[in-house]
C-alpha positions in Angstrom: 45.6 -64.1 8.1 43.5 -67.2 6.8 46.0 -69.3 9.0 45.1 -67.3 12.0 41.2 -69.2 12.0 42.6 -72.7 13.0 43.8 -71.3 16.3 40.4 -71.9 18.3 40.2 -74.9 16.8 43.8 -76.4 17.9 43.0 -75.0 21.5 39.9 -76.6 21.4 41.9 -79.7 20.5 43.9 -79.2 23.3 41.5 -78.7 25.7 39.1 -82.0 24.7 42.4 -84.0 25.2 42.0 -83.2 28.8 38.7 -84.3 29.5 40.0 -88.1 28.2 41.6 -88.1 31.1 41.5 -89.3 34.7 40.5 -86.1 37.3 44.0 -85.9 38.5 45.8 -86.2 35.6 43.1 -84.1 34.0 44.0 -81.4 36.9 47.8 -81.3 36.3 47.1 -81.0 32.2 44.7 -77.9 32.7 46.9 -76.2 35.1 50.0 -76.8 32.2 47.3 -75.7 29.9 46.5 -72.4 31.8 50.6 -71.8 32.3 51.2 -72.1 28.7 48.2 -70.3 28.0 49.4 -66.9 30.1 52.8 -67.4 28.6 51.8 -67.5 25.1 49.6 -63.8 25.7 52.7 -62.3 27.3 54.9 -62.8 24.8 51.7 -62.3 22.0 51.9 -58.7 24.2 55.4 -58.0 24.0 55.7 -58.8 20.2 52.6 -56.3 19.8 54.4 -53.6 21.9 57.6 -54.1 19.8 55.5 -53.4 16.5 54.3 -50.1 17.9 56.4 -46.5 17.3 56.8 -44.7 20.6 54.8 -41.7 19.4 52.1 -43.5 18.0 48.7 -43.0 19.3 47.7 -46.3 19.1 50.7 -47.4 21.3 49.7 -45.0 23.7 45.9 -46.0 24.0 46.9 -49.6 24.3 49.7 -48.6 27.0 46.6 -46.6 29.0 44.4 -49.7 28.4 46.8 -51.9 30.5 47.7 -49.6 32.9 46.5 -50.9 36.4 44.2 -47.3 37.5 41.2 -46.9 34.9 40.7 -43.8 33.5 37.6 -41.9 33.2 36.5 -40.1 30.1 36.0 -36.2 30.5 32.8 -34.7 30.4 33.6 -32.5 27.9 35.3 -34.5 25.6 32.1 -37.2 25.3 29.7 -34.3 24.8 27.5 -34.4 28.0 27.2 -32.7 31.4 26.1 -33.4 34.7 
């Protein structure tokens, strides 16, 4: 867990490297960094999902939060009325 603290600093160093490049090279560099970040995020989501057991409530809540249509909490569950 303590090794995870290094990740933001490594990402900041990668982003800082792009500042040293000229404008056209920096644009290509940052596009590549953006694509790499999206790929790493997708892999992380896949690994996280694979660690859940199908019947877990956390698994269901994680999938529902990632769905395209946001769910609205019911008034009775929240304890407030209209």
